[in-house]
C-alpha positions as CSV (number, residue, x, y, z in Angstrom):
1,M,208.1,185.9,-16.5
2,H,209.7,185.6,-13.0
3,L,207.3,185.0,-10.1
4,F,210.0,186.2,-7.9
5,K,212.4,189.1,-8.8
6,N,214.3,189.6,-5.6
7,I,216.1,186.5,-4.2
8,L,218.1,186.3,-1.0
9,I,220.7,183.4,-0.9
10,T,222.3,182.4,2.4
11,G,225.7,180.9,1.8
12,G,225.7,182.3,-1.7
13,A,229.5,182.7,-1.8
14,G,229.9,178.9,-1.5
15,Y,230.6,176.1,-4.0
16,V,227.1,176.0,-5.5
17,G,226.2,179.7,-5.0
18,A,229.2,180.8,-7.0
19,M,227.7,179.0,-10.1
20,L,224.0,179.7,-9.2
21,I,224.2,183.5,-8.7
22,P,225.8,184.4,-12.1
23,K,223.0,182.4,-13.8
24,L,220.3,184.1,-11.8
25,L,221.7,187.5,-12.6
26,A,221.9,186.6,-16.3
27,Q,218.2,185.7,-16.2
28,G,217.2,189.1,-14.8
29,Y,216.9,188.3,-11.1
30,H,218.1,190.7,-8.4
31,V,220.2,188.7,-5.9
32,T,221.3,189.4,-2.3
33,V,224.0,187.1,-0.8
34,L,224.3,186.7,2.9
35,D,227.5,184.8,3.7
36,L,230.4,184.9,6.1
37,M,232.7,185.0,3.0
38,I,235.3,182.7,4.7
39,Y,236.4,181.6,1.2
40,G,236.5,185.2,-0.1
41,E,234.1,187.6,-1.8
42,H,235.9,187.4,-5.2
43,V,234.2,184.2,-6.2
44,I,231.2,186.1,-7.6
45,P,231.9,189.0,-10.0
46,A,230.3,192.4,-9.2
47,H,227.0,193.1,-10.9
48,P,224.5,196.0,-10.7
49,A,221.7,193.6,-9.6
50,L,223.9,191.9,-6.9
51,K,224.3,192.9,-3.3
52,M,226.8,191.1,-1.1
53,I,226.3,191.2,2.7
54,K,229.1,189.8,4.8
55,G,227.3,188.5,7.8
56,D,226.2,185.5,10.0
57,I,222.8,183.8,9.6
58,R,222.8,183.4,13.4
59,N,222.5,187.2,13.8
60,I,218.7,187.6,14.0
61,D,218.9,191.4,13.9
62,L,220.8,191.2,10.7
63,L,218.2,188.8,9.2
64,K,215.4,191.3,10.2
65,K,217.3,194.0,8.3
66,C,218.3,192.2,5.1
67,I,215.4,189.8,4.4
68,P,212.4,192.2,4.0
69,G,211.9,193.2,0.3
70,H,212.8,189.7,-1.0
71,D,210.4,187.4,-2.7
72,A,212.3,184.2,-2.2
73,V,215.0,182.8,0.0
74,I,217.3,180.0,-1.0
75,H,219.0,178.6,2.1
76,L,222.4,177.1,1.2
77,A,224.4,178.2,4.2
78,C,225.7,175.4,6.4
79,I,228.8,173.7,7.8
80,S,228.9,171.2,5.0
81,N,230.2,167.6,5.0
82,D,230.8,165.4,8.0
83,P,234.5,166.0,8.7
84,S,234.0,169.8,8.9
85,F,231.1,169.3,11.1
86,E,232.9,167.0,13.5
87,L,235.8,169.4,13.8
88,N,233.5,171.7,15.8
89,P,230.1,170.0,16.6
90,N,228.8,173.0,18.6
91,L,229.5,175.4,15.7
92,G,227.8,172.9,13.3
93,K,224.8,172.7,15.5
94,S,224.5,176.5,15.9
95,I,224.6,177.1,12.2
96,N,223.0,174.0,10.7
97,L,220.2,173.6,13.3
98,D,219.8,176.4,15.8
99,A,219.9,179.2,13.3
100,F,217.3,177.5,11.0
101,E,214.0,178.2,12.6
102,P,214.7,181.9,13.4
103,L,215.7,182.3,9.7
104,V,212.4,180.7,8.6
105,Q,210.4,182.8,11.1
106,V,212.0,186.0,10.0
107,S,211.5,185.1,6.3
108,K,207.8,184.4,6.8
109,A,207.3,187.5,8.9
110,S,209.0,189.5,6.2
111,K,206.5,188.4,3.6
112,V,208.9,186.2,1.7
113,K,206.7,184.1,-0.6
114,R,208.9,181.1,-1.2
115,F,211.6,179.4,0.9
116,I,213.8,176.8,-0.7
117,Y,215.9,174.6,1.6
118,A,219.0,172.7,0.6
119,S,219.0,169.5,2.6
120,S,221.0,166.4,1.6
121,S,220.5,163.0,0.3
122,S,222.7,161.8,3.1
123,V,219.6,161.9,5.4
124,Y,218.7,158.4,4.0
125,G,221.8,156.8,5.6
126,V,222.3,153.2,4.5
127,K,219.6,151.8,2.2
128,E,219.4,148.4,0.5
129,E,216.6,149.4,-1.8
130,T,217.3,149.9,-5.5
131,D,215.9,153.4,-5.7
132,V,215.5,155.5,-2.6
133,H,212.6,157.9,-3.0
134,E,211.3,160.8,-0.9
135,E,208.7,158.8,1.0
136,M,211.2,156.4,2.5
137,S,212.3,156.6,6.1
138,L,215.3,158.7,7.1
139,E,218.2,157.0,8.8
140,P,220.8,159.8,9.2
141,L,224.1,158.4,10.5
142,T,225.8,161.6,11.5
143,D,224.9,164.9,13.3
144,Y,225.3,166.7,10.0
145,S,222.7,164.6,8.2
146,R,220.5,164.4,11.4
147,F,220.3,168.1,11.6
148,K,219.5,168.3,7.9
149,A,216.6,166.0,8.5
150,D,215.5,168.0,11.6
151,C,215.3,171.2,9.6
152,E,213.1,169.5,7.0
153,V,210.6,168.8,9.8
154,I,210.8,172.4,11.1
155,L,210.3,173.9,7.7
156,A,207.2,171.8,7.0
157,K,205.5,173.5,10.0
158,Y,205.6,176.9,8.3
159,Q,204.1,175.9,5.0
160,S,201.1,178.1,4.3
161,P,199.2,179.5,1.3
162,D,201.3,182.7,1.5
163,F,204.6,181.0,2.3
164,T,205.6,178.2,0.1
165,T,208.2,175.9,1.5
166,V,210.1,173.3,-0.4
167,T,213.1,171.0,0.4
168,I,215.6,169.6,-2.0
169,R,217.9,166.7,-1.2
170,P,220.8,166.9,-3.5
171,A,223.2,164.2,-4.3
172,T,226.9,165.0,-3.8
173,V,227.7,168.0,-6.1
174,C,230.7,167.7,-8.4
175,G,232.5,169.7,-11.0
176,Y,234.2,173.1,-11.4
177,S,233.2,176.3,-9.6
178,P,235.0,179.6,-9.0
179,R,234.6,178.6,-5.3
180,Q,236.1,175.2,-5.8
181,R,235.7,172.3,-3.4
182,L,238.1,169.5,-3.6
183,D,236.9,167.5,-0.6
184,V,233.9,165.7,-2.3
185,V,234.4,162.4,-3.9
186,V,234.5,163.0,-7.7
187,N,236.5,166.2,-7.2
188,I,238.9,164.4,-4.8
189,F,239.5,161.6,-7.3
190,T,240.0,164.0,-10.2
191,N,242.5,166.2,-8.3
192,L,244.5,163.1,-7.2
193,A,244.4,161.5,-10.6
194,F,245.6,164.7,-12.3
195,H,248.5,165.3,-10.0
196,K,249.5,162.0,-8.5
197,R,248.3,159.7,-11.3
198,E,246.7,157.4,-8.8
199,I,243.4,157.3,-6.8
200,S,243.1,155.8,-3.4
201,I,239.7,154.1,-3.0
202,F,238.4,153.2,0.5
203,G,236.0,150.3,0.1
204,G,234.6,150.8,-3.3
205,K,231.2,149.0,-3.3
206,Q,229.4,151.8,-1.5
207,L,226.9,153.6,-3.8
208,R,227.3,157.3,-4.0
209,P,224.8,159.5,-5.9
210,N,226.3,162.6,-7.5
211,I,225.1,165.5,-9.5
212,H,227.0,167.9,-11.8
213,I,227.1,171.4,-10.4
214,A,225.4,172.8,-13.6
215,D,222.4,170.5,-13.0
216,M,222.3,171.5,-9.3
217,V,222.0,175.1,-10.4
218,D,219.2,174.2,-12.8
219,A,217.4,172.4,-10.1
220,Y,217.2,175.6,-8.0
221,L,216.0,177.5,-11.0
222,A,213.3,174.9,-11.5
223,L,212.2,175.3,-7.9
224,L,212.0,179.1,-8.3
225,L,210.0,178.8,-11.5
226,A,207.6,176.1,-10.4
227,P,204.0,177.1,-9.6
228,N,203.1,176.8,-5.9
229,E,200.8,173.9,-6.2
230,K,203.5,171.7,-7.6
231,I,206.1,172.2,-4.8
232,A,204.3,173.5,-1.7
233,G,205.5,171.5,1.3
234,E,207.2,169.0,-1.0
235,I,210.6,167.3,-0.8
236,F,212.6,166.4,-4.0
237,N,215.7,164.3,-4.5
238,A,218.1,165.6,-7.1
239,G,220.8,163.4,-8.5
240,T,222.3,162.4,-11.8
241,E,224.0,159.1,-11.7
242,N,224.2,156.5,-8.9
243,Q,227.6,154.8,-9.1
244,S,229.7,152.9,-6.7
245,V,232.8,154.6,-5.4
246,L,234.9,152.3,-7.5
247,E,232.8,153.2,-10.6
248,L,233.3,156.9,-9.9
249,A,237.1,156.3,-9.7
250,Q,237.0,154.4,-13.0
251,T,235.0,157.2,-14.6
252,V,237.6,159.7,-13.5
253,Q,240.4,157.4,-14.8
254,Q,238.8,157.3,-18.2
255,V,238.7,161.1,-18.3
256,V,242.2,161.9,-16.8
257,G,244.2,159.1,-18.3
258,V,244.4,155.3,-18.5
259,D,247.8,155.5,-16.8
260,V,246.1,156.5,-13.5
261,K,246.4,153.7,-11.0
262,L,243.4,152.7,-8.8
263,I,244.4,151.5,-5.3
264,T,241.7,149.9,-3.2
265,T,241.8,149.6,0.6
266,P,239.1,148.4,3.0
267,S,236.9,151.0,4.7
268,N,234.4,151.1,7.6
269,D,232.5,153.9,5.9
270,N,229.3,152.0,5.0
271,R,227.2,154.9,3.8
272,S,225.5,153.6,0.7
273,Y,222.3,154.6,-1.0
274,H,220.9,154.8,-4.5
275,I,218.5,157.8,-4.9
276,S,215.7,158.1,-7.3
277,S,215.1,161.5,-8.9
278,K,211.9,160.4,-10.6
279,K,209.6,162.7,-8.6
280,I,211.4,166.0,-9.6
281,A,211.3,164.8,-13.2
282,D,207.6,163.9,-13.1
283,R,206.5,166.9,-11.2
284,L,208.7,169.7,-12.5
285,G,210.2,168.2,-15.7
286,F,213.7,168.5,-14.3
287,V,216.1,166.0,-15.8
288,P,219.8,166.4,-15.4
289,S,221.7,166.9,-18.6
290,H,225.3,166.6,-17.5
291,T,227.3,163.4,-16.7
292,I,229.8,162.7,-13.9
293,A,232.4,162.3,-16.6
294,Q,231.7,165.9,-17.7
295,A,232.2,167.1,-14.1
296,A,235.6,165.3,-14.1
297,Q,236.4,166.8,-17.5
298,D,235.5,170.3,-16.4
299,L,237.8,170.0,-13.4
300,K,240.6,168.5,-15.5
301,D,240.3,171.5,-17.8
302,A,240.4,173.9,-14.9
303,L,243.6,172.2,-13.6
304,E,245.2,172.3,-17.0
305,N,244.3,175.9,-17.5
306,K,245.8,176.8,-14.1
307,L,242.5,178.1,-12.7
308,L,243.2,176.4,-9.4
309,T,246.3,177.2,-7.4
310,D,248.3,174.4,-5.5
311,S,245.2,172.3,-5.6
312,L,246.6,169.5,-3.4
313,N,247.3,171.8,-0.5
314,N,245.5,175.1,-0.8
315,E,243.1,175.3,2.2
316,A,240.7,177.4,0.1
317,Y,239.5,174.2,-1.6
318,F,239.1,172.1,1.6
319,N,236.5,173.1,4.1
320,I,238.1,171.4,7.1
321,K,241.5,173.0,6.4
322,R,240.0,176.5,6.1
323,M,237.8,176.0,9.3
324,N,240.9,174.8,11.1
325,S,242.8,177.9,10.2
326,I,240.2,180.6,10.9
327,H,238.8,179.2,14.2
328,L,235.3,180.1,13.4
329,D,233.0,180.1,16.4
């Protein structure tokens, strides 16, 4: 029994949305996607219970038109990852921060019952602790992660008995999606290993939590299905395995082939953190069931089966290349 039948997903035509939406539709939800569609609308197959709206979350009049009638909002839309953000900081701020509070306000005024916000585990910055949990201080190192943290604070103000708010802090998502990204660490390594038979590793000791995209999808489903009292105003980490960058490269090497060379060079990127996903397991019973090796295998299979075109150069797989070419403002 679904508490919420009608779901609006901002940024639903993105990397995670392209896997999440078919699963929601298969489980009987009605889904509306609001997205700029800068990677194309083809990533999500047509379905009688799916409505695609090409539009900008910064357009408040559009929000007021398309949000009423929905039971839940899953807010995925953002300029994601630091390099894309730094390419146009004003654009990043306008989408990732400035547009957020009006979206929450319109959602609440439109009688949406649940608002799920995709933050990021990068809000923790550099941590020495063995397991970084949700109560620890945030030390965001970039504007991207700083604005993610700011939005968490904004959202908490709107929590009320008739408007349940919840934040999830995903690890870096990896694996195959019809809207593929090849600019995140496991996917970068797999793509390089497959085509060039070598992986360049910058640093190597930094810890990078990851989560298989299928598990990320299931985490959103868990947040939709959870009773209000378990998630209202809460924040949850979601990650699968905490491995160092070198260990991630070795995992990919084992999947793609022992002939793949690993080349290590020094790096000044010191972001390192080891997140604990105990809270979401204890509170919601959500435990990831896929490994990082499976994510690499899924991507290797996609490359072997020619599901990705010119994967070293095609801008469709690299956020910064696509943003460079379309001059989004």
